[in-house]
C-alpha positions in Angstrom: -11.5 25.2 -39.3 -12.4 28.9 -39.4 -8.9 30.0 -38.8 -7.7 28.4 -41.8 -10.6 30.7 -43.4 -9.1 33.7 -41.7 -5.8 32.8 -42.8 -7.3 32.7 -46.5 -9.1 35.9 -46.1 -6.0 37.7 -44.6 -3.6 36.4 -47.5 -6.3 37.9 -50.1 -6.2 41.1 -48.3 -2.4 41.4 -48.8 -2.2 40.3 -52.6 -5.3 42.2 -53.1 -3.2 45.4 -51.6 -0.2 44.4 -53.2 -1.6 44.4 -56.6 -3.0 47.3 -56.4 0.1 48.6 -55.9 1.5 47.1 -58.7 4.6 45.7 -56.5 6.7 41.9 -56.8 6.1 40.2 -53.8 9.8 40.4 -53.2 9.2 44.1 -53.0 6.4 44.2 -51.0 8.5 41.6 -48.3 11.3 43.8 -48.5 9.6 46.9 -47.2 8.5 45.3 -44.1 11.6 43.3 -43.6 10.2 40.4 -44.9 11.5 37.5 -48.1 8.8 37.4 -51.1 8.6 33.7 -50.2 6.8 34.9 -47.1 4.5 37.0 -48.5 3.4 33.9 -50.9 3.2 32.0 -47.3 0.4 34.8 -46.5 -0.6 35.4 -49.9 -1.9 31.4 -50.5 -2.6 30.8 -46.6 -0.1 28.7 -45.6 0.8 30.7 -43.2 -0.6 33.3 -41.1 0.9 37.0 -40.6 2.0 37.5 -37.0 -0.4 40.6 -35.6 3.1 42.2 -35.3 3.6 42.4 -39.5 0.0 43.1 -40.3 0.8 46.0 -37.9 4.3 46.7 -39.8 1.7 46.2 -43.3 -0.8 49.2 -42.0 2.2 51.4 -41.3 4.2 50.9 -44.3 1.2 50.5 -46.8 -0.9 53.6 -45.0 -4.3 50.6 -44.3 -5.9 49.5 -41.8 -5.0 46.3 -42.3 -5.8 45.0 -38.0 -9.3 46.7 -37.7 -10.2 44.4 -41.0 -8.5 41.5 -39.6 -10.8 42.3 -36.3 -13.9 42.2 -37.7 -12.9 39.5 -39.5 -12.5 37.7 -36.0 -15.3 39.2 -34.4 -17.9 37.8 -36.8 -16.4 34.6 -36.4 -16.9 35.0 -32.9 -20.7 35.8 -33.6 -21.2 32.6 -35.5 -19.3 30.2 -32.7 -21.6 32.0 -30.2 -24.9 31.2 -32.0 -23.3 27.8 -32.9 -22.7 27.2 -29.1 -26.6 28.5 -28.7 -27.5 26.1 -30.7 -25.5 23.0 -29.4 -27.1 23.8 -26.0 -31.0 23.9 -26.8 -30.4 21.0 -28.7 -28.5 19.2 -25.8 -31.1 20.5 -23.1 -34.0 18.8 -25.6 -31.8 15.7 -25.5 -32.1 15.8 -20.6 -36.0 16.4 -21.6 -36.4 13.2 -22.8 
């Protein structure tokens, strides 16, 4: 589930960048070698752009997309680690009964 949320967040970032640049999905896509339909799919979270595409976006538009994505992933990892610790504690408590 968190992966689809991450996809949606990346899509929002792509859309926000494109709108800030005031260019269409087609034009945005052409600048990085993709179609407007692909950009639309990224923006809506239907598919997740590969890291290579994020790198192309970063280079072409001089933004640090990958770093933002890594921060998102790090936050989700921390959340998962906390959840895992909670589950371990629940499991330990259930064994003591």
